[in-house]
N, C-alpha and C positions, 0 to 999 in steps of 0.2 A: 504494499500500499504506499502511495506517495505522500509527501509532506502536506500537500494541499488537502487531501482527503482527511488526514489527521487534524488539520486546523478546522476544517468544516465540522468534523465530529465534536471537537471541543466546544465550538460555538453552539452547536445544537444541544449538546449535553447540558450546557449552562441554561439554555432557554430554547425548548424545542419549537416555540411559536415563531421564531425568527424565520422570515421568508427568504427565498433565494436572493431577492434584490438587496436585502439588508446584509445577508451573508456576503454577497459579491462586493458591496461597498466596504465592509469590514476588512476584506482580504485583498481589495484592489484588483478584482477580476471582473469579467463580465457576468451579467445575470444568467445568461445561457450556460456559461461554464459552471457556475454554482449549481443551477438547476439540473444540469446533466450529471454532475458528480453525485448529487443527492439521489437522483433517480437511480443511478447505477448502484449505489450502495444499498438502496432499498431492494432492488432486484437481486443483489448478492446476499441479501439477509444480514448485512453488516448493521444496517439500521433496521431493527425488527419491529419497533413500535414507538410511537410518540405518546408518553404517559404523563399524567399530572400527579404531582406529589401533594397529598392531602394531609392536613392536620385534623385527624378524626376526633381529637379531644374538643374541637370547637364546633362539632356537629352533634345534634341531638341523638343521633343514632349511636348506640353502644355496641362496640365490637370487642371481642376478646382475641388477643393475638398471643401465640406461644412459639417458642423455639424448642424443638425436640431433638435431643441427641439420640442417635439410633446406632446400635451396634449390630452388624450383620455378618453373615458368612457369605463371601462372594461365591457366585456360581461358576462352575468350570466352563470355560469358553467365553463367557460374557462378563465375568468379574462382577463389578458393582452395578454396571449399567442396567441389567435386566431388573433388579429389585428397585433401583432408583426410578426406573420408568413406571413400575407398578405403583410406586408411591406418588409420583408427580401427576399421575392421571386422576387422582382423587380431586374433586372440585374444591375441597377445603384447603388443599395444599397451595401455598403461594410461591414457595421457593424450595429447592433441594440442592444442597451443596455436598460434594465429596470432600471430606476433611482428612488432615493428618492428625494423629494424636490419639487420645483415649477413646474416641468413637469414630465411626465411619461416615455417617451421613448427618447433616444438620438440616432439619425439616422445619420450615416456617409455615404455620397454619393460622387460619382465621375462622372464628365462629361467632355466634350470637351470644353465647353464654359459656361460663366455665363448664357446665355440665355437657354442653355440646362438644367442646374441645376434649374433655375427658373421655366422653363416649367414643370419639374418633380414635383416640389413642388406644383405649382398652378393647374396642370391638373391631376396629379395622387395621390399625398400624401394627399393634403388638402381636396380632394373630397371623400375620403374614409368615409364610415359610421363609426361613433364613434370617428372620429378625430375632436376635438373641436378647436384646434388652433396649429399653427406652428410658430417657430422663426428660421430664417435661419442665420447662421454665416458662412461666407466664410473664408476659411483658406488662409491667405496671404503668410505665410512662415512657414515651419516646421524647428524647431531648433533641436529637438530630438524626436526620435521614437523608441520604443522598446529598450530603453537604449543606442541607438546609436546616437551620436552627429553629425549633418550634417554641422554645421557652420565651414567653413574653414577660420579661422582667423590666421593671422600671429603673432607670439610672438613679443612683444615690446622689441626691442633691444637698446632702448635709455639708456644712463647712468643715474643712480640715482643721483640726485643732492640734497644735503641737506644743510641747512643753517649753 
């Protein structure tokens, strides 16, 4: 991949609403060059989706998110890929990562209630062949996601007092 494509990706990663005309202006290229590069990266599945980062704590809708450490026995011939695919096909699952360390997969899920998440882990995930153990960590609060800080803290306006 060339340097221009990397620069375009960085610009779109920061704000995916930027149109090809703005990207072109930022990089000193023509709008057609920018549009063509973006279109090609979409066709090559380098750009997979344009997503919005939401601060769900500001929305009336309650959601429960959890990170689950999963230890598995890899399958002969497919390794971790086959079991990872079985897991990521569940609609509750938002992300699946192959990890190094004490566990094999990190699974991020979302549910409406603690009971719904617990039910997913006990009835669907832990019963899969090759799953040896799970550890569930409920996310209590998100402070930062994808480089975006969620915490609305007010600046301290008190006067500095020194001895």
